[in-house]
C-alpha positions in Angstrom: 39.9 72.5 135.1 40.4 72.4 131.2 42.3 75.8 131.3 44.6 74.6 134.2 45.2 71.1 133.6 47.5 71.4 130.6 49.8 74.1 132.2 49.9 72.5 135.6 53.4 71.2 136.2 55.7 71.0 139.2 59.4 71.8 137.8 61.2 70.3 140.9 64.0 67.8 140.8 63.3 64.3 142.2 59.7 64.0 141.2 58.7 60.8 139.1 57.2 63.2 136.5 57.0 67.0 136.7 54.1 66.8 134.2 51.8 64.2 135.6 52.5 64.3 139.3 50.3 67.3 139.8 47.8 66.6 137.0 46.3 63.3 138.2 45.4 64.8 141.7 43.9 68.2 140.1 41.8 66.0 137.7 40.5 64.1 140.7 39.7 66.9 142.8 37.9 68.7 140.1 35.9 65.7 138.9 34.7 64.9 142.4 33.7 68.5 142.9 31.7 68.2 139.5 30.2 64.9 140.6 28.9 66.6 143.8 27.5 69.3 141.7 25.8 66.9 139.4 24.1 65.0 142.3 23.0 68.3 143.8 21.4 69.4 140.7 19.9 66.0 140.1 21.3 65.8 136.5 19.2 63.4 134.4 20.7 60.3 132.9 18.6 59.9 129.8 19.2 59.0 126.2 20.5 56.1 124.3 24.0 57.5 124.4 24.0 57.8 128.2 22.9 54.1 128.4 25.9 53.1 126.2 28.3 55.2 128.3 27.0 53.3 131.5 27.1 50.1 129.8 30.7 50.9 128.7 31.6 51.7 132.3 30.1 48.5 133.4 32.1 46.4 131.3 35.3 48.3 132.1 34.6 47.8 135.9 34.1 44.1 135.3 37.2 43.8 133.2 38.9 45.5 136.4 37.7 42.8 138.6 39.2 40.1 136.2 42.6 41.8 135.5 45.9 40.6 136.4 46.1 43.4 139.1 42.7 44.6 140.0 43.7 47.4 142.2 46.2 48.7 139.5 43.0 48.6 137.0 40.9 50.4 139.3 43.1 53.2 140.4 45.2 53.4 137.2 48.6 53.7 138.9 51.0 52.0 141.3 54.5 52.7 142.1 55.8 50.7 139.2 53.1 50.9 136.7 50.1 52.8 135.2 49.4 56.2 133.5 46.5 57.0 135.8 44.0 55.8 133.2 42.2 53.0 135.4 38.4 52.7 135.9 38.3 55.7 138.3 39.6 58.0 135.7 37.4 56.5 133.0 34.4 57.3 135.5 35.8 60.9 136.0 35.7 61.4 132.2 32.1 60.4 132.1 31.3 62.9 135.0 33.1 65.5 132.7 30.9 64.4 129.8 27.6 64.9 131.8 28.7 68.1 133.1 29.6 69.5 129.6 26.3 68.1 128.1 24.1 69.7 130.7 25.7 72.6 132.6 28.7 73.9 130.6 28.3 77.6 129.8 29.7 78.6 126.3 30.2 82.1 124.8 32.7 83.8 122.6 34.4 85.6 125.6 35.3 82.6 127.9 36.1 80.4 124.8 38.4 82.9 123.5 40.1 83.2 127.1 40.3 79.4 127.3 42.1 79.3 123.8 44.3 82.2 124.6 45.8 80.3 127.6 46.2 77.2 125.6 48.0 79.4 123.0 50.7 80.0 125.6 51.2 76.4 125.8 51.5 75.9 122.1 53.9 78.9 121.9 56.2 77.2 124.4 56.6 74.4 121.9 57.5 76.6 119.2 60.3 78.2 121.6 61.3 74.5 122.1 61.6 74.0 118.5 64.1 76.8 118.3 66.2 75.3 121.2 64.8 77.8 123.9 63.7 75.6 126.9 64.3 76.4 130.3 63.0 73.0 131.4 65.8 71.2 129.4 68.4 73.3 130.9 67.2 73.0 134.3 66.2 69.5 134.5 68.3 68.0 131.8 65.4 66.5 129.9 65.8 65.1 126.5 65.3 67.7 123.9 61.9 67.9 122.2 58.8 70.0 121.5 56.4 68.8 124.3 55.6 72.0 126.1 54.0 71.4 129.5 52.4 68.2 128.2 55.5 66.2 128.5 55.7 64.1 125.4 55.6 65.1 121.6 52.9 62.6 120.6 50.6 63.7 123.5 51.2 67.3 122.7 50.3 66.6 119.1 46.9 65.0 119.9 46.3 68.1 122.3 47.3 70.9 119.8 45.6 69.3 116.7 42.2 69.3 118.4 42.7 72.9 119.5 43.9 73.9 116.1 40.8 72.4 114.5 38.6 74.0 117.1 40.2 77.6 116.5 39.9 77.1 112.8 36.3 76.6 113.1 35.7 79.5 115.2 37.7 81.8 113.0 35.7 80.7 109.9 32.6 81.7 112.3 33.9 85.1 113.7 36.8 85.9 111.2 38.5 88.0 113.9 42.3 88.7 113.5 42.9 87.5 117.3 41.4 84.1 116.3 43.4 83.9 113.1 46.6 84.5 115.3 45.6 81.7 117.6 45.1 79.5 114.6 48.6 80.2 113.4 50.1 79.6 117.0 48.4 76.2 117.2 49.5 75.2 113.7 53.2 76.2 114.7 52.7 74.0 117.7 51.5 71.2 115.5 54.6 71.6 113.1 56.7 71.8 116.1 55.7 68.5 117.8 56.7 66.5 114.7 54.0 64.0 115.2 53.1 62.5 111.8 49.8 61.0 112.8 48.5 64.2 114.0 49.6 65.9 110.7 47.7 63.3 108.7 44.6 63.6 110.9 44.7 67.4 110.3 45.2 67.2 106.7 42.2 64.9 106.4 40.0 67.5 108.3 41.4 70.3 106.1 40.4 68.5 102.9 37.0 67.2 104.4 36.0 70.8 105.5 36.1 71.9 102.1 32.9 70.1 101.3 31.0 72.0 104.1 32.6 75.4 103.2 31.9 75.2 99.5 28.3 74.1 100.2 27.9 77.2 102.7 29.8 79.6 100.4 32.4 80.5 103.0 35.5 79.7 101.3 37.4 82.9 101.9 38.4 82.3 105.5 39.4 78.9 104.5 41.8 80.3 101.9 43.0 82.9 104.5 43.9 80.0 106.8 45.6 78.1 103.9 47.7 81.1 103.1 48.9 81.7 106.9 49.6 78.0 107.3 51.6 77.7 104.3 53.7 80.8 105.2 54.1 79.4 108.7 55.2 76.1 107.4 57.7 77.6 104.9 59.1 79.8 107.7 59.5 77.2 110.3 61.0 74.9 107.8 63.5 77.4 106.6 64.6 78.6 109.9 64.5 75.0 111.4 67.1 73.6 109.0 64.6 71.7 107.0 63.3 69.6 109.8 59.7 70.0 109.0 60.2 68.8 105.5 62.3 66.0 106.5 59.7 64.6 108.9 57.1 65.3 106.3 59.0 63.1 103.8 58.9 60.3 106.1 55.2 60.1 106.6 55.0 57.0 104.4 56.8 55.3 107.1 53.9 56.1 109.5 51.5 54.1 107.4 53.9 51.3 106.5 53.1 47.9 107.7 56.9 47.0 108.4 57.4 46.3 112.1 59.7 49.2 112.6 57.4 51.6 110.9 55.9 54.6 112.8 58.4 54.4 115.7 57.6 50.6 116.0 53.8 50.9 116.2 53.1 48.1 113.8 55.1 45.8 116.0 53.2 47.1 119.0 50.0 46.5 117.4 50.9 43.0 116.4 51.8 42.1 120.0 48.4 43.8 121.1 46.4 41.6 118.8 48.0 38.6 120.3 46.9 40.0 123.6 43.4 40.5 122.5 43.3 36.9 121.2 44.4 35.7 124.6 41.2 37.4 126.3 38.9 38.8 123.8 35.9 39.3 126.2 37.3 41.2 129.1 40.9 41.9 128.0 43.9 42.1 130.5 42.4 44.8 132.5 43.0 48.8 132.2 46.7 49.6 132.7 47.5 45.8 132.8 48.7 45.4 129.1 52.3 45.5 130.2 51.6 42.9 133.0 49.8 40.8 130.4 52.9 40.8 128.1 55.2 40.0 130.8 53.1 37.1 132.2 52.5 35.4 128.8 56.1 36.0 127.5 54.6 37.7 124.5 57.2 37.2 121.7 56.5 40.6 120.1 57.1 42.4 123.5 60.3 40.4 124.0 61.6 41.3 120.6 60.5 44.8 120.9 62.4 45.2 124.2 65.6 43.8 122.8 65.4 46.0 119.6 64.6 49.2 121.4 65.6 48.7 125.1 62.0 50.0 126.0 58.8 48.2 127.2 55.3 48.7 126.0 52.1 49.4 128.2 49.7 50.9 125.7 48.8 49.8 122.3 49.4 53.0 120.5 46.0 52.9 118.9 43.0 53.9 121.2 40.5 51.5 119.9 43.0 48.6 119.7 44.0 49.4 123.4 40.5 49.4 124.6 39.9 46.0 123.0 43.1 44.8 124.5 42.6 46.0 128.2 38.6 45.8 128.4 37.9 43.5 125.7 36.2 43.4 122.3 32.6 44.1 123.7 33.9 47.3 125.3 35.5 48.6 122.2 32.3 47.9 120.2 30.2 49.7 123.0 32.6 52.7 122.8 32.2 52.9 119.0 28.5 52.5 119.3 28.5 55.5 121.8 30.4 57.7 119.4 28.4 56.7 116.5 25.0 57.5 118.3 26.3 61.0 119.0 27.0 61.7 115.3 23.7 59.9 114.2 21.7 62.1 116.5 23.3 65.3 114.5 23.2 63.8 111.1 20.5 66.4 109.9 22.4 69.4 110.9 26.1 68.4 110.4 26.1 69.4 106.7 25.1 73.2 107.2 28.2 75.1 108.9 27.4 75.6 112.7 28.9 74.8 116.1 28.0 71.1 115.6 30.0 71.0 112.6 33.1 72.5 114.2 32.7 70.0 117.3 32.2 67.1 114.9 35.5 68.0 113.1 37.2 68.3 116.5 36.1 64.9 117.6 36.9 63.4 114.1 40.5 64.8 114.2 41.0 63.6 117.8 39.7 60.1 116.9 41.9 59.9 113.7 45.1 60.8 115.5 44.1 58.4 118.3 44.3 55.6 115.8 48.3 56.3 116.0 48.3 57.5 119.7 47.1 56.7 123.3 44.8 58.6 125.5 46.3 60.7 128.5 44.9 62.5 131.5 46.0 65.8 130.1 44.2 65.6 126.7 41.4 63.2 127.3 39.2 65.7 129.4 39.1 68.1 126.6 38.0 65.2 124.2 35.2 64.4 126.7 33.9 68.0 127.1 33.8 68.3 123.3 31.7 65.0 123.2 29.3 66.5 125.9 28.8 69.8 124.2 28.4 68.1 120.9 25.7 65.7 122.4 23.5 68.7 123.2 20.3 69.4 121.6 21.0 73.0 121.1 23.4 74.1 118.2 25.1 77.5 118.1 24.5 79.3 114.8 27.1 81.8 113.5 24.9 84.8 114.2 24.6 83.6 117.8 28.2 83.2 118.4 29.1 86.6 116.8 26.6 88.3 119.3 28.4 86.7 122.3 25.1 85.2 123.4 25.4 82.7 126.2 24.5 79.2 125.3 23.8 76.8 128.2 21.2 74.2 127.2 20.7 70.9 128.7 19.9 68.2 126.2 
């Protein structure tokens, strides 16, 4: 499912979305099949993190019942609203987490195959960066570097997570094939022009120096840094300084002016107002736009007049959870993530698979502070969480020997 979901599109005219129309049914079918497997295997639900996850699901379910449109909150979509991230989809994410935690088989061969397929997706965005895009010419889409994901910001969250993962793997195996994948994913990250993802990866690059200096493995890091610098200079020079121009506007991303960060600050302010309206249960999943309309939210109206667009997401994941499911749900979700990291606290500071996964989860979380969750990218995040929550850690020697690791917690 993880391999197919990002590349699954239906490039036919007349569909509501060539990118999402096929992805939602695919996610549902695969998740139901996984759920049946978990039931047949009598997968155990134990551990504090599992209890927190179930509690989170319970609170979100109650928020759905109290939503403006309960059916929309449960299903995640209707003919006029929704991005397929209602309670049912969240439940599917939990199923994926449990499967990855208890049954996911990992070795170097299948991991490299997965990253190679995703490398094709990233390569497409690089072609788009240079104006080579069959979809734009065929379907008259607006130009951009979004590959088969359908949106530059969403593609950014996808590619920065894979870039962090592939960089960690290169430091482990130091193979030229893995280095090539790192460069491709980095090129995709530059092409997407998503500044929040650039900032998130920069933070990870700086933070990773601590672990690598401690372990004495700085050489592969320097190799990555050199290759990334060369790729950035090349794409900027051949792309009419687009990369540099976007990088120089990063201060706008963190500015607190209403128009900063493509209007994110204005969206955050109207979302905070929505949280204040219903701090306990929120407006209900996929009901934020409905709440803005029903309450005549001043920020929503002003944003609509200024941009001609509407808002259905908070453009900050934790803020969005608080807005649609309530502050208690957001706190429980943060506790869930914190518990996973707390259980790994003794082994995170020696370079191993848990360190890499922690970096991947962290980079996704950092970029999510400026972005939203979508069904194309979120399953990858929940698989990473599931594998990270395992008791077993893959050491560098085990990974290089291609030893299969499939250890339940």
